[in-house]
Biopython code that builds the backbone (N, CA, C, O; Angstrom):
import numpy as np
from Bio.PDB.StructureBuilder import StructureBuilder

atoms = [
    (1, "MET", "N", (-27.125, -2.103, -22.784)),
    (1, "MET", "CA", (-27.381, -2.186, -21.585)),
    (1, "MET", "C", (-26.016, -3.026, -22.181)),
    (1, "MET", "O", (-25.786, -3.473, -23.304)),
    (2, "ILE", "N", (-24.997, -3.040, -20.573)),
    (2, "ILE", "CA", (-23.491, -3.348, -20.589)),
    (2, "ILE", "C", (-23.489, -4.876, -20.431)),
    (2, "ILE", "O", (-24.256, -5.107, -19.496)),
    (3, "GLU", "N", (-23.012, -5.972, -20.884)),
    (3, "GLU", "CA", (-22.792, -7.382, -20.747)),
    (3, "GLU", "C", (-21.566, -7.212, -19.619)),
    (3, "GLU", "O", (-20.790, -6.316, -19.951)),
    (4, "LEU", "N", (-21.295, -7.723, -18.644)),
    (4, "LEU", "CA", (-20.424, -7.632, -17.527)),
    (4, "LEU", "C", (-20.241, -9.192, -16.961)),
    (4, "LEU", "O", (-21.161, -9.917, -16.580)),
    (5, "THR", "N", (-18.907, -9.504, -17.001)),
    (5, "THR", "CA", (-18.674, -10.708, -16.330)),
    (5, "THR", "C", (-17.937, -10.927, -15.387)),
    (5, "THR", "O", (-16.738, -10.845, -15.655)),
    (6, "LEU", "N", (-18.334, -11.307, -13.843)),
    (6, "LEU", "CA", (-17.686, -11.262, -12.920)),
    (6, "LEU", "C", (-17.450, -12.582, -12.588)),
    (6, "LEU", "O", (-18.229, -13.449, -12.981)),
    (7, "GLN", "N", (-16.283, -12.911, -11.779)),
    (7, "GLN", "CA", (-15.639, -14.107, -11.373)),
    (7, "GLN", "C", (-15.642, -13.964, -9.794)),
    (7, "GLN", "O", (-14.725, -13.245, -9.396)),
    (8, "VAL", "N", (-16.592, -14.566, -8.642)),
    (8, "VAL", "CA", (-16.576, -14.281, -7.298)),
    (8, "VAL", "C", (-16.527, -15.427, -6.671)),
    (8, "VAL", "O", (-17.130, -16.317, -7.271)),
    (9, "LYS", "N", (-15.916, -15.813, -5.452)),
    (9, "LYS", "CA", (-16.086, -16.980, -4.657)),
    (9, "LYS", "C", (-16.748, -16.616, -3.772)),
    (9, "LYS", "O", (-16.443, -15.680, -3.032)),
    (10, "LEU", "N", (-18.021, -17.455, -3.673)),
    (10, "LEU", "CA", (-19.199, -17.406, -2.624)),
    (10, "LEU", "C", (-19.152, -18.641, -1.929)),
    (10, "LEU", "O", (-18.563, -19.592, -2.444)),
    (11, "PRO", "N", (-19.933, -18.787, -0.358)),
    (11, "PRO", "CA", (-19.974, -19.933, 0.353)),
    (11, "PRO", "C", (-21.165, -20.513, -0.534)),
    (11, "PRO", "O", (-21.945, -19.918, -1.278)),
    (12, "ASP", "N", (-21.072, -21.680, -0.262)),
    (12, "ASP", "CA", (-21.752, -22.941, -1.382)),
    (12, "ASP", "C", (-23.126, -22.704, -1.432)),
    (12, "ASP", "O", (-23.622, -22.901, -2.541)),
    (13, "GLU", "N", (-23.962, -22.299, -0.455)),
    (13, "GLU", "CA", (-25.233, -22.289, -0.214)),
    (13, "GLU", "C", (-25.484, -20.871, -0.861)),
    (13, "GLU", "O", (-26.519, -20.872, -1.527)),
    (14, "LEU", "N", (-24.832, -19.685, -0.846)),
    (14, "LEU", "CA", (-25.205, -18.574, -1.752)),
    (14, "LEU", "C", (-25.064, -18.653, -3.121)),
    (14, "LEU", "O", (-25.879, -18.084, -3.847)),
    (15, "ALA", "N", (-24.249, -19.207, -3.521)),
    (15, "ALA", "CA", (-23.980, -19.719, -5.083)),
    (15, "ALA", "C", (-25.170, -20.513, -5.297)),
    (15, "ALA", "O", (-25.634, -20.135, -6.373)),
    (16, "ARG", "N", (-25.865, -21.390, -4.824)),
    (16, "ARG", "CA", (-26.049, -22.103, -5.063)),
    (16, "ARG", "C", (-27.729, -21.524, -5.262)),
    (16, "ARG", "O", (-28.405, -21.991, -6.178)),
    (17, "GLN", "N", (-28.313, -20.457, -4.300)),
    (17, "GLN", "CA", (-29.111, -19.407, -4.736)),
    (17, "GLN", "C", (-28.807, -18.885, -5.798)),
    (17, "GLN", "O", (-29.557, -19.234, -6.709)),
    (18, "ILE", "N", (-28.121, -18.277, -6.052)),
    (18, "ILE", "CA", (-27.738, -17.531, -6.881)),
    (18, "ILE", "C", (-27.923, -18.168, -7.986)),
    (18, "ILE", "O", (-28.738, -17.528, -8.650)),
    (19, "GLN", "N", (-27.563, -19.172, -8.567)),
    (19, "GLN", "CA", (-27.501, -19.946, -9.501)),
    (19, "GLN", "C", (-29.856, -20.334, -9.922)),
    (19, "GLN", "O", (-30.370, -20.336, -11.040)),
    (20, "GLU", "N", (-30.270, -20.469, -9.156)),
    (20, "GLU", "CA", (-31.361, -20.480, -9.142)),
    (20, "GLU", "C", (-32.206, -19.318, -9.597)),
    (20, "GLU", "O", (-33.017, -19.380, -10.520)),
    (21, "SER", "N", (-31.990, -18.439, -8.994)),
    (21, "SER", "CA", (-32.473, -17.060, -9.030)),
    (21, "SER", "C", (-32.052, -16.472, -10.146)),
    (21, "SER", "O", (-32.673, -15.451, -10.439)),
    (22, "ARG", "N", (-30.895, -16.901, -11.112)),
    (22, "ARG", "CA", (-29.914, -16.201, -12.016)),
    (22, "ARG", "C", (-30.841, -15.380, -13.137)),
    (22, "ARG", "O", (-30.244, -14.453, -13.684)),
    (23, "GLU", "N", (-32.022, -15.569, -13.488)),
    (23, "GLU", "CA", (-32.641, -14.829, -14.280)),
    (23, "GLU", "C", (-32.954, -13.306, -13.650)),
    (23, "GLU", "O", (-32.822, -12.310, -14.361)),
    (24, "ARG", "N", (-33.403, -13.214, -12.183)),
    (24, "ARG", "CA", (-33.401, -12.519, -11.358)),
    (24, "ARG", "C", (-32.528, -11.390, -11.138)),
    (24, "ARG", "O", (-32.804, -10.274, -10.700)),
    (25, "LEU", "N", (-31.411, -11.879, -11.523)),
    (25, "LEU", "CA", (-29.880, -11.099, -10.714)),
    (25, "LEU", "C", (-29.694, -9.802, -11.056)),
    (25, "LEU", "O", (-29.117, -9.125, -10.204)),
    (26, "PRO", "N", (-29.985, -9.312, -11.962)),
    (26, "PRO", "CA", (-29.997, -8.217, -12.145)),
    (26, "PRO", "C", (-30.833, -7.069, -11.494)),
    (26, "PRO", "O", (-30.426, -5.918, -11.338)),
    (27, "GLU", "N", (-32.376, -7.672, -11.044)),
    (27, "GLU", "CA", (-33.060, -7.131, -10.037)),
    (27, "GLU", "C", (-32.372, -7.259, -8.479)),
    (27, "GLU", "O", (-32.500, -6.346, -7.663)),
    (28, "ILE", "N", (-31.660, -8.458, -8.189)),
    (28, "ILE", "CA", (-31.797, -8.811, -7.051)),
    (28, "ILE", "C", (-30.510, -7.941, -6.892)),
    (28, "ILE", "O", (-30.538, -7.521, -5.736)),
    (29, "LEU", "N", (-29.416, -7.490, -7.516)),
    (29, "LEU", "CA", (-28.226, -6.773, -7.397)),
    (29, "LEU", "C", (-28.535, -5.301, -6.800)),
    (29, "LEU", "O", (-27.935, -4.738, -5.885)),
    (30, "GLU", "N", (-29.631, -4.827, -7.562)),
    (30, "GLU", "CA", (-30.394, -3.705, -7.796)),
    (30, "GLU", "C", (-30.896, -3.600, -6.030)),
    (30, "GLU", "O", (-30.325, -2.977, -5.135)),
    (31, "LEU", "N", (-31.727, -4.159, -5.974)),
    (31, "LEU", "CA", (-32.380, -3.859, -4.851)),
    (31, "LEU", "C", (-31.064, -4.300, -3.550)),
    (31, "LEU", "O", (-31.283, -3.950, -2.391)),
    (32, "GLY", "N", (-30.022, -4.912, -3.821)),
    (32, "GLY", "CA", (-29.052, -4.974, -2.882)),
    (32, "GLY", "C", (-28.279, -3.889, -2.277)),
    (32, "GLY", "O", (-27.844, -3.565, -1.172)),
    (33, "LEU", "N", (-28.307, -3.263, -4.083)),
    (33, "LEU", "CA", (-27.020, -1.934, -4.099)),
    (33, "LEU", "C", (-28.166, -0.941, -3.230)),
    (33, "LEU", "O", (-27.711, -0.363, -2.243)),
    (34, "ARG", "N", (-29.172, -0.794, -3.461)),
    (34, "ARG", "CA", (-30.303, 0.410, -3.123)),
    (34, "ARG", "C", (-30.584, 0.148, -1.436)),
    (34, "ARG", "O", (-30.959, 1.168, -0.857)),
    (35, "GLU", "N", (-30.449, -1.113, -0.554)),
    (35, "GLU", "CA", (-30.220, -1.382, 0.647)),
    (35, "GLU", "C", (-28.867, -1.000, 1.320)),
    (35, "GLU", "O", (-28.701, -0.929, 2.538)),
    (36, "LEU", "N", (-27.836, -0.742, 0.278)),
    (36, "LEU", "CA", (-26.520, -0.390, 0.478)),
    (36, "LEU", "C", (-26.476, 0.969, 1.102)),
    (36, "LEU", "O", (-25.998, 1.250, 2.202)),
    (37, "THR", "N", (-27.078, 1.820, 0.187)),
    (37, "THR", "CA", (-26.916, 2.994, 0.026)),
    (37, "THR", "C", (-26.846, 3.739, 1.395)),
    (37, "THR", "O", (-27.502, 3.359, 2.365)),
    (38, "PRO", "N", (-26.063, 4.758, 1.422)),
    (38, "PRO", "CA", (-26.291, 5.452, 2.474)),
    (38, "PRO", "C", (-27.496, 6.076, 3.370)),
    (38, "PRO", "O", (-27.863, 7.134, 2.860)),
    (39, "LEU", "N", (-28.222, 5.755, 4.539)),
    (39, "LEU", "CA", (-29.198, 6.276, 4.987)),
    (39, "LEU", "C", (-29.713, 7.568, 4.364)),
    (39, "LEU", "O", (-30.782, 7.678, 3.763)),
    (40, "GLU", "N", (-28.746, 8.610, 4.602)),
    (40, "GLU", "CA", (-29.149, 10.121, 4.482)),
    (40, "GLU", "C", (-29.486, 9.864, 2.563)),
    (40, "GLU", "O", (-30.284, 10.720, 2.179)),
    (41, "SER", "N", (-29.197, 9.243, 1.825)),
    (41, "SER", "CA", (-29.177, 9.349, 0.453)),
    (41, "SER", "C", (-30.781, 8.835, -0.104)),
    (41, "SER", "O", (-31.516, 9.294, -0.978)),
    (42, "ARG", "N", (-30.932, 7.641, 0.866)),
    (42, "ARG", "CA", (-32.165, 7.107, 0.968)),
    (42, "ARG", "C", (-33.486, 7.988, 1.440)),
    (42, "ARG", "O", (-34.488, 8.067, 0.730)),
    (43, "VAL", "N", (-33.342, 8.771, 2.983)),
    (43, "VAL", "CA", (-34.332, 9.562, 3.158)),
    (43, "VAL", "C", (-34.495, 10.417, 2.742)),
    (43, "VAL", "O", (-35.652, 10.817, 2.616)),
    (44, "PHE", "N", (-32.978, 11.462, 2.127)),
    (44, "PHE", "CA", (-33.337, 12.615, 0.979)),
    (44, "PHE", "C", (-33.671, 12.485, -0.377)),
    (44, "PHE", "O", (-34.490, 13.125, -1.038)),
    (45, "GLY", "N", (-32.897, 11.534, -0.712)),
    (45, "GLY", "CA", (-32.908, 11.213, -1.973)),
    (45, "GLY", "C", (-34.198, 11.490, -2.620)),
    (45, "GLY", "O", (-33.917, 11.951, -3.727)),
    (46, "GLU", "N", (-35.459, 11.438, -2.479)),
    (46, "GLU", "CA", (-36.830, 11.257, -2.796)),
    (46, "GLU", "C", (-37.279, 12.883, -3.016)),
    (46, "GLU", "O", (-38.212, 13.168, -3.767)),
    (47, "ILE", "N", (-36.736, 13.612, -2.492)),
    (47, "ILE", "CA", (-36.681, 15.066, -2.219)),
    (47, "ILE", "C", (-36.010, 15.836, -3.301)),
    (47, "ILE", "O", (-36.437, 16.463, -4.271)),
    (48, "LEU", "N", (-34.733, 15.570, -2.791)),
    (48, "LEU", "CA", (-33.467, 15.983, -3.908)),
    (48, "LEU", "C", (-33.907, 15.496, -5.400)),
    (48, "LEU", "O", (-33.270, 16.012, -6.318)),
    (49, "ASP", "N", (-34.680, 14.784, -5.663)),
    (49, "ASP", "CA", (-34.873, 14.512, -7.159)),
    (49, "ASP", "C", (-35.717, 14.959, -7.708)),
    (49, "ASP", "O", (-35.685, 15.176, -8.919)),
    (50, "PHE", "N", (-37.118, 15.321, -6.629)),
    (50, "PHE", "CA", (-38.153, 16.289, -7.086)),
    (50, "PHE", "C", (-37.884, 17.911, -7.420)),
    (50, "PHE", "O", (-38.172, 18.582, -8.412)),
    (51, "LEU", "N", (-37.164, 18.273, -6.088)),
    (51, "LEU", "CA", (-36.527, 19.555, -6.328)),
    (51, "LEU", "C", (-35.713, 20.372, -7.697)),
    (51, "LEU", "O", (-35.843, 21.489, -8.197)),
    (52, "SER", "N", (-34.755, 19.090, -8.014)),
    (52, "SER", "CA", (-33.700, 19.003, -8.779)),
    (52, "SER", "C", (-34.262, 19.092, -10.116)),
    (52, "SER", "O", (-33.489, 19.244, -11.061)),
    (53, "ARG", "N", (-35.633, 19.007, -10.327)),
    (53, "ARG", "CA", (-36.248, 18.727, -11.691)),
    (53, "ARG", "C", (-37.135, 20.550, -11.745)),
    (53, "ARG", "O", (-37.994, 21.091, -12.442)),
    (54, "GLY", "N", (-36.522, 20.817, -10.905)),
    (54, "GLY", "CA", (-37.226, 22.599, -11.186)),
    (54, "GLY", "C", (-38.520, 22.325, -10.874)),
    (54, "GLY", "O", (-39.350, 22.132, -11.763)),
    (55, "ALA", "N", (-38.900, 22.269, -9.265)),
    (55, "ALA", "CA", (-40.231, 22.236, -9.146)),
    (55, "ALA", "C", (-40.575, 23.588, -8.848)),
    (55, "ALA", "O", (-39.780, 24.469, -8.519)),
    (56, "THR", "N", (-42.125, 23.724, -9.018)),
    (56, "THR", "CA", (-42.593, 25.446, -9.069)),
    (56, "THR", "C", (-43.078, 25.239, -7.536)),
    (56, "THR", "O", (-43.240, 24.206, -6.887)),
    (57, "PRO", "N", (-43.276, 26.809, -7.147)),
    (57, "PRO", "CA", (-43.653, 26.945, -5.627)),
    (57, "PRO", "C", (-45.389, 25.508, -5.820)),
    (57, "PRO", "O", (-45.538, 24.486, -5.151)),
    (58, "GLU", "N", (-46.259, 26.002, -6.843)),
    (58, "GLU", "CA", (-46.958, 25.238, -6.411)),
    (58, "GLU", "C", (-47.092, 23.707, -6.660)),
    (58, "GLU", "O", (-48.033, 22.982, -6.338)),
    (59, "GLN", "N", (-46.198, 23.451, -7.160)),
    (59, "GLN", "CA", (-45.699, 21.870, -7.220)),
    (59, "GLN", "C", (-44.819, 21.126, -5.556)),
    (59, "GLN", "O", (-44.688, 20.022, -5.027)),
    (60, "ILE", "N", (-44.458, 22.392, -5.323)),
    (60, "ILE", "CA", (-43.500, 22.175, -3.829)),
    (60, "ILE", "C", (-44.774, 21.943, -2.599)),
    (60, "ILE", "O", (-44.776, 21.038, -1.765)),
    (61, "VAL", "N", (-45.814, 23.012, -2.752)),
    (61, "VAL", "CA", (-46.673, 23.113, -1.850)),
    (61, "VAL", "C", (-47.602, 21.968, -2.271)),
    (61, "VAL", "O", (-48.727, 22.341, -1.939)),
    (62, "ALA", "N", (-47.686, 20.738, -2.848)),
    (62, "ALA", "CA", (-48.431, 19.840, -3.279)),
    (62, "ALA", "C", (-47.806, 18.651, -3.208)),
    (62, "ALA", "O", (-48.300, 17.566, -3.513)),
    (63, "PHE", "N", (-46.498, 18.896, -2.724)),
    (63, "PHE", "CA", (-45.631, 17.905, -2.534)),
    (63, "PHE", "C", (-45.995, 16.842, -1.583)),
    (63, "PHE", "O", (-46.072, 17.234, -0.418)),
    (64, "ARG", "N", (-46.235, 15.602, -1.785)),
    (64, "ARG", "CA", (-46.208, 14.644, -1.135)),
    (64, "ARG", "C", (-45.118, 13.403, -0.830)),
    (64, "ARG", "O", (-44.458, 13.263, -1.860)),
    (65, "SER", "N", (-44.814, 12.737, -0.111)),
    (65, "SER", "CA", (-43.411, 11.959, -0.180)),
    (65, "SER", "C", (-44.415, 10.201, -0.778)),
    (65, "SER", "O", (-45.451, 9.809, -0.240)),
    (66, "SER", "N", (-43.897, 9.686, -1.626)),
    (66, "SER", "CA", (-43.943, 8.511, -1.382)),
    (66, "SER", "C", (-45.200, 7.514, -0.671)),
    (66, "SER", "O", (-45.242, 7.530, 0.559)),
    (67, "GLU", "N", (-46.157, 6.705, -1.363)),
    (67, "GLU", "CA", (-46.412, 5.642, -0.436)),
    (67, "GLU", "C", (-45.416, 4.930, 0.626)),
    (67, "GLU", "O", (-45.599, 4.823, 1.838)),
    (68, "ALA", "N", (-44.484, 4.541, -0.021)),
    (68, "ALA", "CA", (-43.680, 3.939, 0.070)),
    (68, "ALA", "C", (-42.654, 4.626, 1.961)),
    (68, "ALA", "O", (-42.487, 4.349, 3.149)),
    (69, "GLN", "N", (-42.348, 5.503, 0.997)),
    (69, "GLN", "CA", (-41.907, 6.973, 2.528)),
    (69, "GLN", "C", (-42.732, 6.551, 3.620)),
    (69, "GLN", "O", (-42.393, 5.829, 4.558)),
    (70, "ARG", "N", (-43.846, 7.072, 3.405)),
    (70, "ARG", "CA", (-45.060, 7.475, 4.306)),
    (70, "ARG", "C", (-45.033, 5.905, 5.134)),
    (70, "ARG", "O", (-44.294, 5.664, 6.088)),
    (71, "ALA", "N", (-45.937, 5.007, 4.574)),
    (71, "ALA", "CA", (-45.846, 4.011, 5.556)),
    (71, "ALA", "C", (-44.270, 3.453, 6.159)),
    (71, "ALA", "O", (-44.302, 2.847, 7.230)),
    (72, "ARG", "N", (-42.993, 3.642, 5.522)),
    (72, "ARG", "CA", (-42.122, 3.557, 6.127)),
    (72, "ARG", "C", (-41.845, 3.992, 7.662)),
    (72, "ARG", "O", (-41.274, 3.381, 8.565)),
    (73, "VAL", "N", (-42.610, 5.595, 7.623)),
    (73, "VAL", "CA", (-42.347, 6.434, 8.708)),
    (73, "VAL", "C", (-43.863, 5.913, 9.700)),
    (73, "VAL", "O", (-43.948, 6.082, 10.917)),
    (74, "ARG", "N", (-44.618, 5.464, 9.094)),
    (74, "ARG", "CA", (-45.831, 4.739, 9.857)),
    (74, "ARG", "C", (-44.962, 3.809, 10.711)),
    (74, "ARG", "O", (-44.783, 4.038, 11.907)),
    (75, "GLU", "N", (-44.440, 2.787, 10.099)),
    (75, "GLU", "CA", (-43.845, 1.867, 11.192)),
    (75, "GLU", "C", (-42.988, 2.087, 11.643)),
    (75, "GLU", "O", (-42.594, 1.147, 12.333)),
    (76, "LEU", "N", (-41.923, 3.527, 11.663)),
    (76, "LEU", "CA", (-40.782, 3.334, 12.627)),
    (76, "LEU", "C", (-41.739, 4.114, 13.563)),
    (76, "LEU", "O", (-41.390, 4.083, 14.743)),
    (77, "LEU", "N", (-43.221, 5.022, 13.207)),
    (77, "LEU", "CA", (-43.356, 5.924, 14.355)),
    (77, "LEU", "C", (-44.347, 4.548, 15.348)),
    (77, "LEU", "O", (-44.615, 4.825, 16.518)),
    (78, "GLU", "N", (-44.728, 3.409, 14.883)),
    (78, "GLU", "CA", (-45.545, 2.848, 15.670)),
    (78, "GLU", "C", (-44.764, 2.259, 16.583)),
    (78, "GLU", "O", (-45.105, 2.252, 17.766)),
    (79, "ARG", "N", (-42.950, 1.356, 15.918)),
    (79, "ARG", "CA", (-42.691, 0.827, 16.703)),
    (79, "ARG", "C", (-41.324, 1.507, 17.918)),
    (79, "ARG", "O", (-40.465, 1.078, 18.690)),
    (80, "ASN", "N", (-41.926, 2.917, 17.364)),
    (80, "ASN", "CA", (-41.028, 3.617, 18.181)),
    (80, "ASN", "C", (-41.494, 3.938, 19.669)),
    (80, "ASN", "O", (-40.814, 4.090, 20.683)),
    (81, "SER", "N", (-43.265, 4.009, 19.421)),
    (81, "SER", "CA", (-43.954, 4.207, 20.436)),
    (81, "SER", "C", (-43.900, 2.638, 21.755)),
    (81, "SER", "O", (-43.981, 2.605, 22.983)),
    (82, "ILE", "N", (-43.758, 1.744, 20.880)),
    (82, "ILE", "CA", (-43.272, 0.728, 21.949)),
    (82, "ILE", "C", (-41.855, -0.192, 22.324)),
    (82, "ILE", "O", (-41.653, -1.371, 22.613)),
    (83, "LYS", "N", (-40.970, 1.069, 22.144)),
    (83, "LYS", "CA", (-39.979, 1.236, 22.086)),
    (83, "LYS", "C", (-38.845, 0.005, 21.691)),
    (83, "LYS", "O", (-38.038, -0.580, 22.413)),
    (84, "THR", "N", (-39.142, -0.130, 20.220)),
    (84, "THR", "CA", (-38.475, -1.300, 19.252)),
    (84, "THR", "C", (-37.519, -0.972, 18.487)),
    (84, "THR", "O", (-36.883, -1.846, 17.897)),
    (85, "LEU", "N", (-37.272, 0.171, 18.366)),
    (85, "LEU", "CA", (-36.686, 1.097, 17.260)),
    (85, "LEU", "C", (-35.067, 0.275, 17.384)),
    (85, "LEU", "O", (-34.929, -0.124, 18.540)),
    (86, "SER", "N", (-34.006, -0.020, 16.619)),
    (86, "SER", "CA", (-32.788, -0.409, 16.687)),
    (86, "SER", "C", (-32.231, 1.033, 16.623)),
    (86, "SER", "O", (-32.981, 1.977, 16.372)),
    (87, "GLU", "N", (-31.027, 1.181, 16.832)),
    (87, "GLU", "CA", (-30.357, 2.582, 17.284)),
    (87, "GLU", "C", (-30.148, 2.884, 15.481)),
    (87, "GLU", "O", (-30.030, 4.031, 15.050)),
    (88, "GLY", "N", (-30.135, 2.011, 14.840)),
    (88, "GLY", "CA", (-30.311, 2.552, 13.071)),
    (88, "GLY", "C", (-31.375, 3.090, 12.591)),
    (88, "GLY", "O", (-31.441, 4.116, 11.915)),
    (89, "GLU", "N", (-32.319, 2.327, 12.971)),
    (89, "GLU", "CA", (-33.681, 2.951, 12.996)),
    (89, "GLU", "C", (-34.106, 4.072, 13.503)),
    (89, "GLU", "O", (-34.818, 4.812, 12.824)),
    (90, "GLU", "N", (-33.611, 4.509, 15.250)),
    (90, "GLU", "CA", (-33.665, 6.102, 15.534)),
    (90, "GLU", "C", (-33.410, 6.668, 14.613)),
    (90, "GLU", "O", (-34.266, 7.217, 13.920)),
    (91, "ALA", "N", (-32.108, 6.685, 14.351)),
    (91, "ALA", "CA", (-31.292, 7.457, 13.382)),
    (91, "ALA", "C", (-32.223, 7.595, 12.000)),
    (91, "ALA", "O", (-32.085, 8.563, 11.252)),
    (92, "GLU", "N", (-32.768, 6.990, 11.852)),
    (92, "GLU", "CA", (-33.636, 7.066, 10.754)),
    (92, "GLU", "C", (-34.439, 7.628, 10.473)),
    (92, "GLU", "O", (-34.720, 8.239, 9.442)),
    (93, "LEU", "N", (-35.368, 7.335, 12.268)),
    (93, "LEU", "CA", (-36.483, 8.047, 11.938)),
    (93, "LEU", "C", (-36.085, 9.750, 12.201)),
    (93, "LEU", "O", (-36.773, 10.636, 11.695)),
    (94, "ASP", "N", (-34.855, 10.049, 13.079)),
    (94, "ASP", "CA", (-34.621, 11.344, 13.313)),
    (94, "ASP", "C", (-34.693, 12.184, 11.881)),
    (94, "ASP", "O", (-35.442, 13.136, 11.660)),
    (95, "LEU", "N", (-33.557, 11.493, 10.798)),
    (95, "LEU", "CA", (-33.625, 11.723, 9.470)),
    (95, "LEU", "C", (-34.945, 12.297, 8.918)),
    (95, "LEU", "O", (-35.082, 13.418, 8.426)),
    (96, "TYR", "N", (-36.126, 11.127, 9.115)),
    (96, "TYR", "CA", (-37.318, 11.649, 8.394)),
    (96, "TYR", "C", (-37.649, 12.944, 9.236)),
    (96, "TYR", "O", (-37.818, 13.993, 8.614)),
    (97, "GLU", "N", (-37.742, 12.937, 10.487)),
    (97, "GLU", "CA", (-38.136, 14.345, 11.219)),
    (97, "GLU", "C", (-37.190, 15.565, 10.876)),
    (97, "GLU", "O", (-37.801, 16.633, 10.854)),
    (98, "ARG", "N", (-35.970, 15.643, 10.629)),
    (98, "ARG", "CA", (-35.520, 16.115, 10.153)),
    (98, "ARG", "C", (-35.866, 17.043, 8.706)),
    (98, "ARG", "O", (-35.719, 18.232, 8.425)),
    (99, "LEU", "N", (-36.374, 15.906, 7.996)),
    (99, "LEU", "CA", (-37.073, 16.472, 6.389)),
    (99, "LEU", "C", (-38.427, 16.316, 6.410)),
    (99, "LEU", "O", (-39.035, 16.399, 5.343)),
    (100, "GLU", "N", (-39.063, 16.087, 7.518)),
    (100, "GLU", "CA", (-40.548, 16.931, 7.864)),
    (100, "GLU", "C", (-40.527, 18.388, 8.292)),
    (100, "GLU", "O", (-41.477, 19.136, 8.058)),
    (101, "HIS", "N", (-39.267, 18.834, 9.015)),
    (101, "HIS", "CA", (-39.325, 20.103, 9.141)),
    (101, "HIS", "C", (-38.743, 21.026, 8.067)),
    (101, "HIS", "O", (-38.967, 22.225, 7.904)),
    (102, "LEU", "N", (-37.814, 20.071, 7.257)),
    (102, "LEU", "CA", (-37.452, 21.325, 6.201)),
    (102, "LEU", "C", (-38.119, 21.267, 4.994)),
    (102, "LEU", "O", (-37.771, 21.964, 4.041)),
    (103, "MET", "N", (-39.331, 20.266, 4.937)),
    (103, "MET", "CA", (-40.549, 20.248, 4.156)),
    (103, "MET", "C", (-41.430, 21.235, 4.316)),
    (103, "MET", "O", (-42.129, 21.765, 3.452)),
    (104, "ILE", "N", (-41.353, 21.516, 5.737)),
    (104, "ILE", "CA", (-42.490, 22.617, 6.100)),
    (104, "ILE", "C", (-42.348, 23.674, 6.087)),
    (104, "ILE", "O", (-43.268, 24.491, 6.056)),
    (105, "MET", "N", (-40.571, 24.064, 6.115)),
    (105, "MET", "CA", (-39.982, 25.561, 5.930)),
    (105, "MET", "C", (-40.593, 25.855, 4.864)),
    (105, "MET", "O", (-41.550, 26.612, 4.704)),
    (106, "LEU", "N", (-39.690, 24.884, 3.705)),
    (106, "LEU", "CA", (-39.800, 25.197, 2.392)),
    (106, "LEU", "C", (-41.202, 25.271, 1.699)),
    (106, "LEU", "O", (-41.322, 25.978, 0.698)),
    (107, "LYS", "N", (-42.108, 24.674, 2.119)),
    (107, "LYS", "CA", (-43.544, 24.851, 2.251)),
    (107, "LYS", "C", (-43.891, 26.101, 2.566)),
    (107, "LYS", "O", (-44.700, 26.535, 1.745)),
    (108, "ALA", "N", (-43.670, 26.728, 3.258)),
    (108, "ALA", "CA", (-44.256, 27.677, 3.958)),
    (108, "ALA", "C", (-43.286, 28.966, 2.979)),
    (108, "ALA", "O", (-43.991, 29.949, 2.750)),
    (109, "ARG", "N", (-42.307, 29.042, 2.591)),
    (109, "ARG", "CA", (-41.843, 29.891, 1.786)),
    (109, "ARG", "C", (-42.358, 29.919, 0.258)),
    (109, "ARG", "O", (-42.277, 31.042, -0.240)),
    (110, "ALA", "N", (-42.850, 28.957, -0.555)),
    (110, "ALA", "CA", (-43.098, 28.798, -1.463)),
    (110, "ALA", "C", (-44.686, 29.152, -1.713)),
    (110, "ALA", "O", (-45.126, 29.346, -2.846)),
    (111, "ARG", "N", (-45.403, 29.206, -0.661)),
    (111, "ARG", "CA", (-46.988, 29.745, -0.377)),
    (111, "ARG", "C", (-46.551, 31.141, -0.707)),
    (111, "ARG", "O", (-47.337, 31.897, -1.277)),
    (112, "ARG", "N", (-45.177, 31.575, -0.334)),
    (112, "ARG", "CA", (-45.271, 33.457, -0.665)),
    (112, "ARG", "C", (-45.090, 33.558, -1.763)),
    (112, "ARG", "O", (-45.584, 34.569, -2.262)),
    (113, "ASN", "N", (-44.405, 32.719, -2.602)),
    (113, "ASN", "CA", (-44.131, 32.641, -4.077)),
    (113, "ASN", "C", (-45.288, 32.772, -4.804)),
    (113, "ASN", "O", (-45.411, 33.541, -5.757)),
    (114, "LEU", "N", (-46.883, 31.400, -4.008)),
    (114, "LEU", "CA", (-47.694, 31.662, -5.322)),
    (114, "LEU", "C", (-48.732, 32.824, -5.664)),
    (114, "LEU", "O", (-49.396, 33.533, -4.908)),
    (115, "PRO", "N", (-48.664, 32.789, -6.864)),
    (115, "PRO", "CA", (-49.632, 34.469, -7.314)),
    (115, "PRO", "C", (-50.719, 34.486, -6.200)),
    (115, "PRO", "O", (-50.899, 33.529, -5.446)),
    (116, "SER", "N", (-51.285, 35.410, -6.162)),
    (116, "SER", "CA", (-52.117, 35.747, -5.107)),
    (116, "SER", "C", (-53.660, 35.749, -6.056)),
    (116, "SER", "O", (-53.955, 35.995, -7.225)),
    (117, "ALA", "N", (-54.397, 35.332, -4.831)),
    (117, "ALA", "CA", (-55.774, 34.443, -5.281)),
    (117, "ALA", "C", (-56.547, 36.025, -5.727)),
    (117, "ALA", "O", (-56.651, 37.031, -5.025)),
    (118, "SER", "N", (-56.936, 35.835, -6.894)),
    (118, "SER", "CA", (-58.048, 37.250, -7.097)),
    (118, "SER", "C", (-59.248, 37.462, -7.020)),
    (118, "SER", "O", (-59.690, 38.592, -7.228)),
]
sb = StructureBuilder()
sb.init_structure("model")
sb.init_model(0)
sb.init_chain("A")
sb.init_seg("    ")
for serial, (resi, resn, name, xyz) in enumerate(atoms, 1):
    if name == "N":
        sb.init_residue(resn, " ", resi, " ")
    sb.init_atom(name, np.array(xyz, "f"), 0.0, 1.0, " ", f" {name:<3s}", serial, name[0])
structure = sb.get_structure()
């Protein structure tokens, strides 16, 4: 683990909140940085990580996104049905739809590479 010392000018209220939460500061920073990650990286990152580990055709066919990702898609779809999505959320939902289409095609091709049932 690397020890890092930073000197930052902050608004008084934010500085107070950080002081009160200093034990959790690494976790807070990690969560904050994750939120700042570009949308494409967040949406496609899970499947890219999975594929980069050398997934077999069987693993590809069986792949399901994380519960967190599925919950996010459900939330976006529900909000889309009542027309309450922001522009950013619409873009996010579009990316999830593209990912779903990609996974359907990938799974179809992976099925062709499965050993034939005897």
